[in-house]
VEXMIFI-495208 format. One line per 4 residues: number of its first residue (from 1); their letters; for each residue x, y, z of N, C-alpha, C. Coordinates in steps of 0.2 Angstrom, whole numbers, plus 5000, padded with zeros to 4 digits. Layout:
# residues N
NUM) A) X:Y:Z:X:Y:Z:X:Y:Z ~ ...
END
This chain:
# residues 314
1) MSAR) 5019:4444:5162:5015:4447:5159:5014:4454:5160 ~ 5055:4490:5169:5050:4495:5171:5048:4497:5177 ~ 5050:4499:5178:5050:4499:5186:5046:4507:5188 ~ 5039:4508:5186:5037:4512:5187:5032:4513:5192
5) PESL) 5032:4518:5198:5031:4518:5202:5023:4517:5204 ~ 5019:4515:5209:5012:4515:5208:5010:4515:5215 ~ 5005:4516:5217:5002:4513:5224:5002:4506:5225 ~ 5002:4503:5232:5002:4497:5232:4997:4492:5232
9) SPVA) 4995:4486:5229:4990:4482:5231:4988:4481:5237 ~ 4981:4479:5237:4981:4478:5245:4982:4473:5249 ~ 4986:4468:5247:4992:4464:5250:4998:4467:5251 ~ 5001:4472:5247:5008:4474:5248:5006:4480:5252
13) AMTA) 4998:4483:5252:4997:4490:5257:4997:4486:5264 ~ 4995:4482:5266:4995:4476:5272:5002:4475:5275 ~ 5007:4474:5269:5015:4475:5272:5016:4481:5273 ~ 5016:4484:5269:5018:4492:5271:5016:4494:5278
17) AAAA) 5009:4493:5280:5006:4495:5286:5009:4492:5293 ~ 5011:4486:5291:5012:4481:5297:5021:4486:5297 ~ 5025:4487:5294:5030:4489:5294:5032:4495:5295 ~ 5027:4499:5297:5025:4506:5298:5030:4509:5303
21) PAPA) 5030:4505:5310:5034:4509:5316:5042:4509:5315 ~ 5046:4505:5310:5051:4507:5308:5054:4513:5304 ~ 5058:4516:5305:5060:4522:5299:5061:4521:5293 ~ 5064:4515:5291:5065:4514:5284:5059:4509:5280
25) SPAK) 5054:4510:5285:5048:4504:5282:5043:4506:5276 ~ 5043:4511:5275:5038:4514:5268:5043:4510:5262 ~ 5050:4511:5263:5054:4510:5256:5055:4502:5256 ~ 5056:4499:5264:5056:4491:5263:5051:4488:5261
29) AAAW) 5044:4493:5262:5038:4490:5260:5036:4491:5253 ~ 5039:4495:5250:5039:4495:5242:5043:4492:5239 ~ 5047:4489:5243:5054:4485:5239:5051:4477:5239 ~ 5045:4478:5245:5044:4470:5246:5037:4469:5243
33) GPWV) 5033:4475:5240:5026:4474:5238:5026:4471:5231 ~ 5031:4471:5227:5030:4467:5221:5032:4461:5222 ~ 5036:4457:5226:5037:4451:5230:5031:4448:5230 ~ 5028:4450:5236:5022:4449:5239:5016:4449:5233
37) AWGT) 5015:4454:5229:5011:4453:5223:5012:4446:5218 ~ 5018:4446:5219:5021:4439:5214:5019:4433:5216 ~ 5019:4434:5224:5018:4427:5226:5011:4425:5228 ~ 5008:4430:5227:5000:4430:5228:4998:4427:5219
41) CSVV) 5001:4431:5216:5001:4427:5209:5001:4420:5207 ~ 5006:4418:5210:5010:4412:5210:5005:4408:5214 ~ 5004:4407:5218:4998:4403:5224:4991:4403:5221 ~ 4988:4409:5221:4980:4410:5220:4980:4408:5214
45) WGST) 4984:4409:5209:4981:4407:5200:4984:4401:5200 ~ 4989:4397:5204:4988:4389:5203:4983:4385:5207 ~ 4979:4390:5211:4974:4386:5213:4967:4387:5208 ~ 4967:4394:5205:4962:4394:5199:4959:4389:5196
49) YLAI) 4964:4385:5192:4962:4380:5188:4959:4373:5192 ~ 4959:4373:5199:4954:4369:5201:4948:4370:5201 ~ 4948:4377:5203:4942:4381:5205:4937:4382:5199 ~ 4940:4383:5192:4937:4382:5186:4933:4375:5185
53) AVAL) 4938:4370:5186:4937:4363:5184:4928:4362:5190 ~ 4931:4365:5194:4924:4364:5199:4917:4367:5196 ~ 4920:4373:5196:4914:4377:5194:4910:4377:5186 ~ 4913:4372:5182:4912:4370:5177:4906:4364:5176
57) ESFT) 4905:4362:5183:4899:4357:5185:4893:4359:5184 ~ 4892:4366:5184:4887:4371:5185:4886:4376:5179 ~ 4892:4379:5176:4891:4386:5174:4894:4385:5166 ~ 4891:4388:5162:4894:4389:5154:4901:4391:5156
61) TFGM) 4905:4390:5149:4910:4394:5148:4908:4403:5150 ~ 4905:4405:5145:4904:4413:5144:4900:4415:5151 ~ 4895:4410:5154:4891:4412:5159:4897:4414:5165 ~ 4903:4408:5165:4908:4408:5171:4911:4417:5170
65) VAIR) 4912:4418:5163:4918:4423:5164:4912:4430:5165 ~ 4906:4429:5162:4901:4435:5165:4900:4436:5172 ~ 4900:4431:5175:4897:4432:5183:4903:4434:5186 ~ 4909:4430:5186:4914:4430:5189:4917:4437:5188
69) FGAA) 4918:4439:5183:4923:4446:5182:4916:4452:5182 ~ 4911:4451:5182:4904:4456:5184:4906:4457:5191 ~ 4904:4452:5194:4905:4452:5202:4911:4455:5205 ~ 4916:4454:5201:4925:4455:5204:4926:4463:5202
73) ALLA) 4922:4465:5195:4923:4472:5194:4920:4478:5199 ~ 4914:4476:5200:4909:4478:5206:4912:4481:5213 ~ 4917:4474:5213:4920:4476:5221:4926:4478:5220 ~ 4929:4477:5217:4937:4481:5214:4935:4490:5213
77) LLLG) 4930:4490:5209:4928:4496:5208:4925:4500:5216 ~ 4922:4496:5220:4921:4500:5226:4927:4499:5232 ~ 4931:4496:5232:4934:4494:5235:4940:4500:5233 ~ 4941:4503:5228:4945:4507:5224:4944:4513:5227
81) RLRG) 4937:4514:5226:4935:4521:5229:4936:4524:5236 ~ 4934:4518:5240:4936:4519:5247:4942:4520:5249 ~ 4947:4517:5245:4955:4518:5246:4956:4525:5243 ~ 4952:4527:5241:4952:4536:5237:4958:4533:5230
85) EPMP) 4955:4529:5227:4959:4529:5221:4958:4532:5214 ~ 4962:4535:5213:4959:4538:5207:4957:4536:5200 ~ 4951:4536:5196:4949:4532:5190:4952:4533:5184 ~ 4956:4529:5181:4958:4530:5176:4956:4536:5171
89) GRSE) 4961:4540:5168:4958:4544:5163:4953:4542:5158 ~ 4950:4546:5154:4945:4545:5148:4949:4542:5143 ~ 4956:4545:5142:4958:4541:5136:4962:4535:5138 ~ 4962:4535:5143:4965:4527:5144:4959:4522:5145
93) LPHL) 4954:4524:5144:4948:4518:5145:4948:4514:5139 ~ 4949:4515:5133:4947:4512:5128:4955:4507:5128 ~ 4961:4507:5131:4965:4505:5131:4964:4500:5138 ~ 4961:4500:5143:4959:4496:5147:4954:4492:5147
97) ALVG) 4950:4493:5142:4945:4490:5139:4948:4483:5135 ~ 4952:4486:5131:4956:4481:5127:4960:4477:5132 ~ 4964:4479:5136:4966:4474:5140:4962:4470:5143 ~ 4957:4473:5144:4951:4467:5150:4948:4462:5144
101) FLLL) 4947:4465:5138:4945:4460:5133:4950:4454:5132 ~ 4956:4455:5132:4962:4452:5129:4963:4447:5134 ~ 4964:4449:5141:4966:4445:5147:4960:4441:5149 ~ 4955:4445:5152:4950:4442:5155:4944:4438:5150
105) FVAN) 4942:4441:5144:4936:4439:5139:4942:4432:5136 ~ 4944:4435:5133:4949:4429:5127:4953:4425:5131 ~ 4957:4426:5134:4962:4421:5138:4958:4417:5141 ~ 4953:4420:5146:4951:4416:5154:4946:4411:5149
109) ALIV) 4943:4415:5143:4937:4408:5142:4940:4403:5137 ~ 4945:4404:5135:4949:4400:5130:4952:4394:5136 ~ 4955:4399:5142:4957:4393:5148:4951:4388:5150 ~ 4945:4392:5152:4938:4388:5154:4936:4383:5149
113) WSEH) 4937:4385:5143:4934:4381:5137:4938:4373:5137 ~ 4947:4375:5138:4950:4369:5136:4950:4365:5143 ~ 4945:4367:5148:4946:4363:5154:4941:4358:5155 ~ 4937:4359:5148:4933:4355:5147:4935:4347:5145
117) HLPS) 4940:4349:5142:4943:4343:5138:4951:4341:5141 ~ 4953:4346:5145:4960:4343:5148:4960:4344:5156 ~ 4964:4341:5159:4964:4341:5166:4968:4348:5166 ~ 4963:4350:5174:4966:4356:5174:4974:4358:5177
121) GLVA) 4975:4352:5180:4985:4355:5181:4988:4354:5173 ~ 4986:4349:5168:4989:4351:5162:4988:4357:5158 ~ 4982:4361:5160:4982:4366:5157:4988:4372:5160 ~ 4987:4372:5165:4993:4376:5169:4998:4375:5168
125) VLCA) 5001:4369:5167:5006:4367:5164:5008:4370:5157 ~ 5003:4369:5153:5006:4373:5146:5004:4382:5147 ~ 5001:4385:5152:5000:4392:5153:5008:4392:5154 ~ 5011:4386:5158:5018:4391:5158:5022:4394:5152
129) TTPA) 5020:4392:5148:5023:4395:5142:5022:4402:5141 ~ 5019:4405:5145:5016:4413:5144:5024:4418:5144 ~ 5030:4418:5149:5035:4420:5151:5039:4420:5143 ~ 5039:4414:5139:5041:4412:5134:5039:4418:5129
133) WFGL) 5032:4418:5127:5028:4423:5124:5031:4430:5125 ~ 5031:4432:5132:5034:4437:5134:5042:4438:5131 ~ 5046:4435:5129:5052:4434:5128:5052:4435:5121 ~ 5047:4433:5117:5047:4433:5108:5047:4440:5109
137) MTRR) 5040:4444:5112:5035:4448:5110:5040:4455:5113 ~ 5045:4455:5116:5049:4459:5118:5057:4458:5116 ~ 5057:4454:5111:5065:4453:5110:5069:4459:5106 ~ 5065:4464:5103:5068:4469:5100:5071:4474:5106
141) SEPL) 5067:4476:5112:5069:4479:5117:5075:4476:5120 ~ 5072:4470:5121:5076:4466:5127:5079:4460:5124 ~ 5085:4459:5119:5085:4455:5114:5085:4449:5119 ~ 5084:4442:5116:5085:4437:5119:5091:4431:5120
145) GARG) 5095:4432:5116:5102:4430:5115:5100:4423:5114 ~ 5108:4418:5114:5107:4411:5113:5103:4409:5119 ~ 5104:4411:5125:5100:4408:5130:5092:4408:5130 ~ 5091:4413:5127:5083:4416:5128:5079:4411:5122
149) WVGT) 5084:4410:5117:5080:4407:5111:5080:4398:5113 ~ 5085:4396:5117:5086:4390:5118:5079:4388:5123 ~ 5079:4392:5128:5073:4394:5132:5067:4393:5130 ~ 5067:4397:5124:5059:4397:5121:5058:4391:5120
153) ALGF) 5063:4389:5114:5062:4383:5111:5060:4376:5115 ~ 5064:4377:5120:5062:4371:5126:5055:4372:5127 ~ 5053:4377:5130:5047:4378:5133:5041:4375:5128 ~ 5042:4377:5121:5038:4374:5118:5038:4366:5114
157) AGVV) 5046:4365:5116:5047:4357:5115:5043:4352:5121 ~ 5043:4355:5126:5039:4354:5133:5032:4352:5129 ~ 5027:4359:5126:5021:4358:5124:5020:4351:5119 ~ 5025:4352:5113:5024:4345:5109:5023:4338:5112
161) LLAA) 5029:4339:5117:5028:4331:5123:5023:4331:5125 ~ 5020:4335:5128:5013:4335:5131:5007:4332:5128 ~ 5008:4336:5121:5001:4335:5116:5003:4329:5110 ~ 5008:4325:5110:5011:4321:5107:5005:4315:5108
165) PGED) 5004:4311:5104:4999:4305:5104:5003:4300:5108 ~ 4999:4296:5114:5003:4291:5117:4997:4286:5121 ~ 5000:4282:5123:4996:4277:5127:4993:4279:5135 ~ 4999:4285:5137:4999:4285:5145:4993:4290:5145
169) LSLH) 4994:4296:5140:4992:4301:5141:4989:4304:5132 ~ 4981:4306:5132:4979:4307:5125:4976:4314:5128 ~ 4977:4320:5124:4976:4326:5125:4973:4327:5119 ~ 4968:4332:5121:4962:4335:5115:4966:4341:5114
173) APGV) 4968:4339:5106:4973:4343:5101:4970:4352:5102 ~ 4963:4350:5100:4959:4358:5100:4961:4361:5107 ~ 4960:4358:5111:4960:4362:5119:4967:4363:5120 ~ 4973:4359:5117:4981:4362:5119:4981:4369:5115
177) VAVL) 4977:4368:5107:4979:4374:5105:4975:4381:5109 ~ 4970:4380:5111:4966:4384:5116:4971:4387:5120 ~ 4973:4383:5124:4978:4386:5128:4982:4390:5127 ~ 4987:4388:5121:4992:4393:5119:4989:4399:5116
181) LATL) 4983:4399:5112:4982:4407:5111:4980:4411:5116 ~ 4978:4406:5122:4976:4410:5128:4982:4413:5131 ~ 4988:4411:5131:4994:4413:5135:4997:4419:5128 ~ 4995:4418:5123:4998:4423:5117:4992:4428:5120
185) AWAS) 4986:4429:5120:4982:4434:5122:4985:4437:5127 ~ 4986:4433:5133:4988:4437:5141:4994:4441:5139 ~ 4999:4437:5136:5005:4442:5135:5002:4448:5131 ~ 5000:4448:5125:4997:4453:5121:4995:4459:5126
189) GTLH) 4988:4457:5129:4986:4462:5132:4991:4465:5138 ~ 4993:4461:5142:4999:4463:5147:5003:4468:5144 ~ 5008:4469:5138:5011:4471:5137:5006:4477:5134 ~ 5002:4479:5131:4998:4483:5128:4997:4488:5136
193) GRRH) 4995:4484:5141:4991:4489:5148:5000:4493:5149 ~ 5003:4489:5148:5010:4493:5150:5012:4499:5148 ~ 5010:4499:5142:5013:4505:5135:5008:4510:5136 ~ 5002:4508:5136:4997:4512:5136:4992:4515:5143
197) VTGG) 4995:4512:5148:4991:4513:5154:4994:4517:5160 ~ 4994:4522:5161:4999:4524:5167:4993:4527:5172 ~ 4986:4527:5171:4984:4532:5175:4980:4528:5180 ~ 4977:4530:5187:4972:4525:5191:4975:4522:5195
201) GPLT) 4970:4521:5201:4974:4515:5205:4973:4507:5203 ~ 4979:4504:5205:4977:4495:5205:4971:4493:5205 ~ 4966:4494:5209:4961:4493:5210:4955:4495:5204 ~ 4955:4502:5204:4951:4505:5198:4952:4502:5191
205) RAGV) 4960:4501:5189:4962:4499:5184:4958:4492:5183 ~ 4959:4488:5187:4957:4481:5189:4950:4481:5187 ~ 4946:4485:5189:4939:4483:5190:4936:4486:5182 ~ 4939:4490:5179:4937:4494:5172:4939:4486:5168
209) EMAS) 4944:4484:5169:4947:4477:5163:4942:4472:5165 ~ 4940:4473:5171:4935:4465:5172:4928:4466:5170 ~ 4928:4474:5170:4920:4476:5168:4921:4474:5160 ~ 4924:4477:5158:4925:4474:5151:4923:4468:5147
213) ASLA) 4928:4464:5152:4929:4456:5151:4921:4454:5152 ~ 4916:4456:5159:4910:4455:5161:4905:4456:5154 ~ 4906:4462:5152:4901:4464:5146:4902:4459:5140 ~ 4909:4458:5139:4907:4453:5132:4906:4447:5133
217) GLAV) 4906:4444:5140:4903:4438:5141:4896:4438:5142 ~ 4892:4444:5145:4885:4445:5145:4883:4445:5137 ~ 4887:4448:5132:4885:4447:5127:4884:4442:5125 ~ 4891:4438:5124:4891:4430:5121:4887:4426:5123
221) APFT) 4885:4425:5129:4884:4419:5135:4876:4418:5131 ~ 4872:4422:5130:4864:4419:5129:4865:4417:5121 ~ 4870:4417:5119:4870:4414:5110:4874:4407:5110 ~ 4878:4405:5117:4883:4400:5118:4880:4396:5124
225) GGFL) 4873:4394:5125:4869:4389:5129:4870:4393:5136 ~ 4869:4400:5136:4866:4402:5143:4873:4404:5147 ~ 4870:4403:5154:4876:4403:5160:4876:4399:5164 ~ 4870:4394:5162:4871:4388:5168:4870:4381:5163
229) SSAP) 4875:4376:5166:4874:4371:5161:4872:4365:5165 ~ 4870:4367:5172:4866:4362:5175:4864:4366:5182 ~ 4860:4363:5184:4856:4367:5191:4865:4367:5195 ~ 4863:4374:5198:4870:4375:5202:4871:4372:5209
233) TPRA) 4876:4368:5209:4878:4364:5215:4883:4369:5221 ~ 4881:4367:5227:4886:4371:5232:4892:4374:5230 ~ 4896:4367:5227:4903:4368:5228:4903:4372:5221 ~ 4900:4371:5216:4901:4377:5210:4900:4382:5211
237) VLAL) 4897:4383:5215:4896:4392:5218:4900:4393:5221 ~ 4903:4390:5227:4908:4392:5229:4915:4393:5226 ~ 4914:4388:5220:4921:4390:5217:4921:4395:5213 ~ 4915:4397:5210:4914:4404:5207:4916:4410:5212
241) VYLA) 4912:4409:5217:4916:4415:5222:4921:4415:5224 ~ 4925:4408:5224:4933:4410:5224:4935:4413:5221 ~ 4933:4411:5213:4938:4414:5207:4935:4423:5207 ~ 4931:4425:5209:4929:4431:5209:4932:4435:5214
245) LFGS) 4932:4433:5221:4936:4437:5226:4945:4436:5226 ~ 4945:4429:5225:4953:4428:5226:4955:4429:5218 ~ 4954:4424:5215:4958:4424:5208:4955:4430:5204 ~ 4950:4433:5205:4951:4440:5201:4952:4447:5205
249) VLAY) 4951:4449:5210:4951:4455:5214:4956:4454:5217 ~ 4959:4450:5221:4965:4450:5225:4971:4447:5220 ~ 4972:4442:5216:4976:4442:5212:4977:4446:5207 ~ 4972:4448:5204:4973:4450:5197:4974:4459:5200
253) TAHG) 4973:4460:5203:4975:4467:5206:4986:4467:5208 ~ 4986:4462:5210:4993:4460:5212:4997:4460:5207 ~ 4993:4456:5202:4995:4455:5194:4997:4463:5192 ~ 4994:4467:5191:4994:4474:5189:5000:4478:5192
257) TVTR) 5001:4476:5200:5006:4479:5203:5013:4475:5200 ~ 5014:4469:5201:5019:4466:5198:5023:4468:5191 ~ 5016:4469:5185:5018:4470:5180:5022:4477:5180 ~ 5020:4480:5183:5021:4487:5183:5030:4490:5187
261) AWSP) 5031:4483:5191:5038:4484:5195:5043:4482:5191 ~ 5042:4477:5188:5045:4472:5184:5046:4471:5178 ~ 5050:4470:5174:5051:4467:5168:5046:4463:5165 ~ 5043:4462:5159:5039:4457:5157:5040:4450:5159
265) ARAG) 5047:4447:5157:5048:4441:5158:5049:4439:5165 ~ 5051:4446:5169:5052:4443:5176:5045:4443:5181 ~ 5041:4448:5178:5036:4446:5179:5031:4440:5180 ~ 5031:4438:5173:5029:4433:5172:5029:4424:5175
269) TYAY) 5035:4426:5180:5038:4420:5182:5033:4417:5187 ~ 5028:4420:5189:5024:4417:5194:5021:4411:5189 ~ 5022:4408:5184:5019:4403:5180:5023:4397:5182 ~ 5030:4398:5184:5033:4395:5187:5031:4389:5193
273) LNPV) 5027:4391:5198:5023:4390:5203:5016:4387:5201 ~ 5013:4390:5198:5006:4389:5195:5004:4381:5193 ~ 5008:4380:5189:5007:4372:5187:5009:4367:5192 ~ 5014:4369:5197:5015:4364:5202:5009:4365:5208
277) IAVL) 5007:4369:5208:5001:4370:5214:4995:4368:5210 ~ 4993:4368:5202:4988:4365:5199:4987:4359:5200 ~ 4995:4356:5197:4995:4349:5198:4994:4345:5203 ~ 4997:4348:5208:4996:4343:5214:4987:4343:5218
281) LGVL) 4986:4349:5216:4977:4351:5218:4974:4347:5213 ~ 4975:4345:5207:4971:4341:5203:4972:4334:5204 ~ 4978:4331:5206:4979:4325:5208:4976:4323:5213 ~ 4976:4327:5220:4973:4326:5225:4967:4326:5227
285) LLGE) 4963:4331:5223:4957:4332:5225:4950:4331:5218 ~ 4954:4329:5213:4950:4328:5207:4953:4322:5204 ~ 4959:4318:5206:4960:4311:5204:4963:4313:5197 ~ 4966:4318:5194:4967:4318:5188:4975:4317:5186
289) PFGA) 4976:4314:5179:4981:4309:5179:4990:4313:5181 ~ 4995:4309:5182:5000:4311:5184:5006:4305:5182 ~ 5007:4306:5175:5011:4299:5174:5018:4303:5171 ~ 5022:4299:5169:5030:4300:5168:5029:4307:5163
293) RVVA) 5026:4306:5158:5024:4309:5153:5022:4317:5155 ~ 5019:4317:5161:5017:4324:5162:5022:4326:5167 ~ 5026:4322:5171:5032:4323:5174:5037:4329:5169 ~ 5038:4325:5164:5044:4326:5159:5042:4333:5154
297) GMAV) 5035:4333:5153:5033:4340:5150:5034:4346:5154 ~ 5031:4343:5159:5032:4349:5165:5039:4352:5166 ~ 5045:4346:5167:5052:4348:5167:5054:4352:5162 ~ 5053:4350:5157:5055:4353:5149:5052:4359:5150
301) ILSG) 5046:4361:5151:5044:4368:5150:5046:4372:5156 ~ 5045:4372:5162:5050:4375:5167:5058:4374:5165 ~ 5060:4370:5163:5067:4371:5162:5068:4379:5155 ~ 5063:4377:5152:5063:4382:5146:5063:4389:5148
305) VALV) 5057:4390:5152:5054:4396:5155:5061:4399:5160 ~ 5065:4395:5164:5069:4397:5169:5074:4398:5163 ~ 5075:4397:5157:5082:4400:5156:5080:4407:5152 ~ 5073:4407:5150:5071:4415:5147:5072:4419:5152
309) QLRA) 5070:4417:5160:5070:4422:5165:5077:4424:5166 ~ 5082:4418:5165:5090:4420:5167:5092:4424:5162 ~ 5090:4424:5157:5091:4429:5151:5087:4437:5154 ~ 5082:4437:5155:5079:4442:5157:5083:4446:5161
313) RR) 5085:4441:5167:5087:4446:5172:5095:4448:5173 ~ 5099:4445:5167:5107:4446:5165:5105:4453:5166
END
């Protein structure tokens, strides 16, 4: 979700600091920075689907968005200022607000809502179509080619396989559509940010975007059931804290780093690992279904995304 240089994320910064004694360490750290950021997105975001499912025990969809990103925005902006990062320019604030609205309010709210009706692991599998959207949206500047088109078709064929009625698995069709719309919003917002936002640091940019999402959630939550669906349980609160600290501040800042260092299709391949981690956690900790059709659908989707990625790296 270009190889424009920028300051490293907190994870990448730690990598740079650890490598400092060697003469060539800054260049090596800069080269490894996007890989560390990509790995952070792959692992942490793979676990957030489980955290969302747990947090839904006590929080509403928009209540979760408002609280999660409000807390994360304050922390990201504070850390950014402590690190001496510049704030984005005024002309970029509307673009950042739009990116935050699309990625963190629209896409995230759709994902959270879908988990009311779908297993968390399957939501992650459906989200693996994100790189295919990137391929479609950038086809003029980066033509898909035959391999890319086949990969895109395979990715969405996997979605159809998972969504088709069957005795072994019955999916909520509106939930599937919600996830696909979420991936479309995510890809659109990511590309808009790449094109229109260059100033500020990774934490300050992320803070502004998360503040935009939180404000939208605060505006909508009172009219859609409030902030709580039931009395908060300790594990639901811990899940929300995890989402704010790791899923938002850490992983979203890493996402900003990798999307500015790599091409959209390549950067979006953290979606390869997200569903694997999410499905395993869902099966092991929540007892979610893991039948033959889930395995087949995941294999088809990830094969399609892999073809798009191979096209992108040629």
